C-alpha positions in Angstrom: 26.8 31.5 -33.7 27.8 30.2 -30.4 30.4 31.9 -28.5 32.1 31.2 -25.3 33.0 34.6 -23.2 35.8 33.9 -21.0 36.5 35.9 -17.7 38.7 35.5 -14.8 35.6 35.3 -12.3 31.8 34.6 -13.2 29.0 35.2 -10.7 25.9 33.3 -11.7 24.2 34.9 -8.8 22.2 31.5 -7.8 25.7 29.2 -7.7 28.9 29.7 -6.3 31.4 32.0 -8.6 33.5 30.1 -10.7 36.9 31.0 -11.1 38.1 31.1 -14.9 34.2 30.5 -15.9 33.0 31.2 -19.0 29.6 31.3 -20.5 28.0 29.7 -23.7 25.5 32.0 -25.8 23.5 31.2 -28.6 20.7 33.2 -30.4 21.0 36.1 -27.3 20.1 33.0 -25.0 22.6 31.7 -22.2 23.4 28.0 -23.7 25.4 27.2 -21.0 27.7 28.5 -17.7 30.6 26.6 -15.8 34.7 26.4 -15.8 36.3 27.5 -19.3 38.2 24.1 -19.7 34.7 22.6 -19.4 33.0 24.5 -21.9 35.7 24.6 -24.2 36.0 21.0 -24.8 32.2 20.7 -25.0 31.9 23.1 -27.4 35.5 23.1 -29.1 34.0 25.1 -32.7 32.3 27.8 -31.2 34.2 31.7 -31.4 35.9 32.4 -28.0 36.3 36.1 -26.7 38.5 36.4 -23.7 37.1 39.5 -21.7 40.5 39.8 -20.1 41.1 40.6 -16.3 37.5 40.7 -15.9 34.1 39.2 -13.9 30.6 38.9 -16.0 27.6 39.2 -13.8 24.0 39.3 -14.6 22.7 42.6 -15.4 20.9 44.4 -13.3 17.3 45.0 -12.8 15.9 48.6 -11.6 12.9 47.8 -9.9 11.6 51.2 -9.5 12.1 54.0 -11.4 9.9 57.1 -13.1 12.2 57.5 -16.5 9.1 60.5 -17.3 10.8 62.8 -14.4 14.6 62.0 -16.4 14.7 65.7 -17.0 13.4 67.3 -14.0 17.0 66.4 -12.4 18.2 69.5 -10.4 14.5 71.4 -10.9 13.6 70.6 -7.3 15.9 71.7 -4.4 17.3 68.8 -3.1 17.0 70.4 0.5 13.1 70.3 0.9 12.0 67.7 2.6 9.3 65.2 1.6 6.2 66.8 1.5 7.5 70.0 0.2 9.3 68.3 -2.3 6.0 66.6 -3.9 4.4 70.2 -3.9 7.6 71.3 -5.9 7.6 68.5 -8.4 3.8 68.7 -9.1 4.2 72.3 -9.9 7.7 71.8 -12.0 5.3 69.0 -13.9 2.5 71.0 -14.5 4.6 73.9 -16.0 6.6 71.4 -18.0 5.9 70.7 -21.6 4.4 67.0 -22.4 6.2 66.7 -25.4 9.2 66.6 -23.8 8.3 63.6 -21.6 9.2 61.1 -24.6 12.6 62.6 -25.1 13.0 62.5 -21.2 12.3 58.4 -21.6 14.8 58.0 -24.2 17.6 59.3 -22.4 16.3 57.8 -19.2 16.3 54.4 -21.3 20.0 55.3 -22.8 20.8 56.1 -19.4 19.9 52.4 -18.2 21.7 51.0 -20.9 25.0 52.6 -20.0 24.3 51.4 -16.3 24.2 47.6 -17.9 20.4 47.2 -16.8 18.6 44.3 -18.2 15.0 45.0 -16.7 13.0 48.1 -15.3 10.0 48.5 -13.1 8.7 51.9 -14.5 6.1 54.3 -13.4 4.6 56.8 -16.0 2.0 59.4 -16.1 2.1 60.2 -19.2 1.3 57.5 -21.6 2.0 58.7 -25.0 6.2 58.7 -23.9 6.5 54.9 -23.3 7.3 54.5 -27.0 11.0 54.6 -26.2 11.4 52.0 -23.4 9.2 49.8 -25.5 11.4 49.9 -28.5 14.4 49.6 -26.4 14.5 46.0 -25.9 14.6 46.3 -21.9 12.6 44.1 -20.5 9.9 44.9 -17.3 6.8 46.8 -16.7 5.3 49.7 -17.6 2.6 50.7 -14.4 0.4 53.5 -15.7 0.2 55.7 -12.4 -3.3 56.6 -11.0 -4.0 59.8 -8.3 -7.4 60.4 -7.1 -8.5 60.7 -3.2 -11.9 61.2 -4.0 -13.8 58.0 -3.3 -17.0 58.9 -5.4 -14.3 59.0 -8.2 -12.7 55.3 -7.5 -14.6 53.4 -10.6 -14.3 56.1 -12.9 -10.3 56.8 -12.3 -10.1 52.2 -12.5 -12.0 52.3 -15.9 -9.6 55.2 -17.0 -6.8 52.8 -15.7 -8.1 49.5 -17.2 -8.6 51.6 -20.9 -4.8 52.5 -20.7 -4.0 48.9 -20.4 -6.4 47.8 -23.4 -4.4 50.4 -25.5 -1.1 49.9 -24.6 -1.9 46.3 -25.6 -3.3 46.7 -28.6 -0.1 49.1 -29.7 2.9 47.3 -28.4 1.4 43.5 -29.3 5.2 42.0 -29.3 6.9 44.2 -26.5 8.8 42.4 -23.9 7.5 44.6 -21.4 4.1 44.3 -19.2 1.5 47.0 -18.6 0.7 47.7 -15.0 -1.0 50.1 -12.8 0.2 51.7 -10.1 -1.9 53.6 -7.5 0.3 56.2 -6.2 0.2 56.0 -2.3 -1.8 55.6 0.4 -2.2 58.7 0.9 -3.0 60.1 -2.7 -5.2 57.3 -3.5 -8.8 56.6 -1.7 -9.5 53.2 0.3 -11.9 52.5 -2.5 -10.0 52.7 -5.4 -7.2 50.9 -3.7 -9.6 48.2 -3.0 -10.6 48.2 -7.0 -7.3 48.2 -8.4 -5.8 45.7 -6.5 -8.6 42.9 -6.5 -8.9 44.0 -10.5 -5.0 43.6 -11.1 -5.3 40.4 -9.1 -7.9 38.9 -10.6 -6.5 39.4 -14.4 -2.7 38.8 -13.8 -1.8 42.6 -13.9 1.1 44.1 -12.5 0.4 46.5 -9.5 3.2 48.5 -7.3 2.4 51.5 -4.9 4.7 53.5 -3.4 4.1 53.1 0.7 5.8 53.8 4.0 8.2 55.9 2.6 8.1 58.9 5.1 7.1 59.7 8.4 4.6 62.3 6.8 2.8 59.7 5.2 2.7 57.9 8.8 1.6 60.9 10.7 -1.2 61.8 8.0 -2.7 58.3 8.0 -3.1 58.0 11.4 -4.7 61.6 12.0 -4.5 63.6 8.6 -2.2 66.2 9.9 1.4 67.1 9.6 3.4 68.2 6.6 1.2 66.2 3.8 -1.6 68.5 5.2 0.9 71.8 5.9 2.8 71.8 3.0 1.0 69.8 0.1 -2.7 69.3 0.1 -3.4 73.0 1.7 -0.9 75.5 -0.5 -2.4 73.1 -3.6 -5.9 74.0 -2.5 -6.9 70.2 -1.9 -9.3 69.0 0.6 -8.5 67.2 3.9 -11.7 65.4 4.9 -12.6 63.1 1.7 -12.3 59.9 3.5 -11.9 59.6 8.1 -8.3 59.0 8.7 -7.4 54.9 9.2 -5.3 55.4 12.2 -2.7 53.0 11.4 0.4 52.5 9.4 0.6 52.5 5.7 1.3 48.9 5.9 -1.6 48.2 8.3 -3.7 50.1 6.3 -2.7 48.1 3.0 -3.1 45.3 4.5 -6.9 46.1 6.1 -7.6 47.0 2.6 -6.9 43.4 1.1 -4.2 45.2 -1.3 -1.3 42.6 0.2 -3.2 39.6 -0.9 -2.1 40.9 -4.3 1.4 40.8 -3.9 1.7 44.4 -5.2 5.2 45.4 -5.7 6.4 48.0 -2.9 8.4 51.2 -3.4 10.5 52.5 -0.4 8.9 50.8 2.5 11.3 52.5 5.5 8.5 53.3 8.0 7.8 49.9 9.0 7.5 47.9 12.6 7.3 44.4 13.3 3.5 43.7 12.5 4.2 45.7 9.3 7.0 43.3 8.3 5.1 40.6 9.3 2.1 41.3 7.4 4.6 41.7 4.5 6.5 38.3 4.8 3.2 36.7 5.2 1.7 38.0 1.6 5.4 37.4 0.1 5.1 41.1 -0.9 7.9 42.5 -2.4 9.5 45.8 -1.5 11.7 47.8 -3.7 15.0 49.7 -1.8 15.6 53.0 -3.0 18.4 54.2 -0.5 19.7 57.2 -2.4 16.4 58.6 -2.7 15.0 57.8 0.9 18.1 59.9 2.0 17.6 62.9 -0.2 14.0 63.3 0.4 14.6 63.2 4.4 12.5 60.1 4.5 15.3 58.3 6.6 16.7 54.9 6.3 15.3 51.3 5.7 15.3 48.9 8.8 17.6 46.7 6.7 18.3 44.1 9.5 14.9 44.0 10.3 13.4 43.4 6.6 16.2 40.4 6.4 15.3 38.9 9.7 11.5 39.1 8.7 12.4 37.3 5.3 10.6 40.1 3.2 11.5 39.7 -0.6 13.7 43.2 -1.2 14.6 44.4 -4.7 16.7 47.7 -5.4 15.6 50.9 -7.4 17.0 54.2 -8.0 13.9 56.1 -8.3 14.1 58.7 -10.6 16.6 61.6 -11.4 14.6 64.3 -9.5 15.2 62.4 -6.3 18.5 60.7 -7.2 21.8 61.6 -9.0 22.0 58.5 -11.6 20.2 55.5 -13.0 22.8 53.2 -12.2 21.7 50.1 -10.0 25.5 49.8 -9.2 25.7 53.2 -7.9 22.7 52.2 -5.7 24.5 48.9 -4.5 27.3 50.9 -3.5 25.2 53.4 -1.7 23.5 50.8 0.2 26.9 49.0 1.0 28.0 52.3 2.6 25.2 53.4 4.4 23.8 49.9 6.0 27.5 49.2 6.6 27.9 52.3 9.1 24.3 51.6 10.8 25.9 48.1 11.7 23.8 46.2 9.5 26.0 45.6 7.2 24.5 43.2 3.7 27.4 40.9 2.7 27.9 41.6 -0.8 26.7 38.1 -2.2 23.5 39.8 -0.4 23.8 42.9 -2.1 24.4 41.3 -5.7 21.3 39.3 -5.1 19.2 42.3 -4.5 20.4 44.2 -7.7 20.0 41.1 -10.1 17.6 37.8 -8.9 15.9 39.9 -6.2 14.7 42.8 -8.8 13.7 40.0 -11.2 11.6 38.1 -8.8 10.3 41.3 -7.8 9.0 41.8 -11.5 8.1 38.3 -12.0 10.7 37.9 -14.6 13.3 35.2 -12.7 12.5 32.9 -15.5 14.3 35.7 -18.2 16.8 37.4 -16.3 18.7 38.0 -13.2 21.0 35.0 -13.3 23.6 33.3 -15.6 21.8 30.2 -16.2 20.8 28.0 -19.3 17.9 29.3 -21.2 18.0 33.0 -20.1 18.6 36.0 -21.9 22.4 36.8 -22.1 22.2 40.2 -20.5 25.6 40.4 -19.2 27.9 43.3 -17.3 31.6 43.1 -17.4 33.5 44.9 -14.6 37.1 45.0 -15.2 39.4 44.0 -12.1 42.3 46.7 -13.2 41.6 49.0 -10.0 42.4 45.9 -7.9 46.1 44.5 -6.4 46.8 41.0 -7.2 45.8 39.8 -4.1 42.1 41.0 -4.6 42.0 39.6 -8.1 42.5 36.1 -7.0 39.6 36.3 -4.6 36.1 36.2 -5.7 34.8 37.4 -2.5 37.3 40.4 -3.0 36.1 41.2 -6.4 32.3 41.4 -5.2 33.3 43.6 -2.3 35.4 45.9 -4.5 32.2 46.3 -6.8 29.9 46.5 -3.9 32.0 49.2 -2.0 32.0 51.4 -5.6 35.7 50.4 -6.7 34.7 49.0 -9.5 32.9 49.8 -12.7 29.9 47.4 -14.3 29.4 48.0 -17.6 27.2 46.6 -20.4 28.7 43.7 -22.4 27.3 43.3 -26.0 27.2 39.9 -26.7 
């Protein structure tokens, strides 16, 4: 049945907001978006639903999370610095029952859906846990995480990843999700493994995601193999420090040197970058998933948002996991990014933040033809924002409505169509 959904404002994202707008939906697809009067005339027999004093937006795209860690919320103390936090999380995961991972993913999926999420970039270490995500109808990518610092085991580790991709494709032939690989980070993966994985993914069209430039500890480790990663992670876990020589450069420069950026991986975090790093990212068109709440909790610092914007690096937003972030709501992430970067004097506009939360994430995950904007042909994944918390003057302005949403004054809820 063709249905028209009317709202005081419709925010298509790729085009200007529409006052007294409507979205025409048929068979789970968007048929048209425009002025309510125009669409009512065009489709006179359509069922009509008035969403009241509200705004309609595309559902969010959470570009970076780890749903398998959903049950790690509160397990690791918040005050731990980055390297000690990783060690504590590693120990907690070793002590956990892998059978709980399925329930963790199911809980994470429910939280994503409740928060008005259309698609997700999820990283997992347990291949058997992804069933609830596949069955949820969410779109996106599941990345199988690879960790191995031993150069001699690079080919064997890649083969393990290739076999996992093949198994997932066989198990879930009709899934709305794609399957990819995630060599964890430059400090947990050998140079040969980074090269092999990125070359194979680029050649086969397999999605690739890497944590990079997240913490000062990472930059120091790559410079000379000293600092918190050596002292608070590898030594306490009994892991060797000298499997490879230190590259002596920044994480982004290291990935550029290895040729990894040519495959346009999705990079998570990207907090510690300089002008040369940003130039590498911009030249390659490498998207970066910004996770401000996780960055703050793990004492990693603040992404230089204004420098990214000036360099033209593609950006998206991610919540990271509940092990390092309070919620899986990307709209909460929007509010935090707004407050954090405004306080730093580099305020993103509300329109920029809306784009990061929707189309930016869709582009980063290769889903811009399916979700991320309200446009004909795309899936009807929408959120409704009630305007009850605004005064009469604010309700008359699309800019005021969007500013209130980005400031965390309004709540976005998934709209079932």
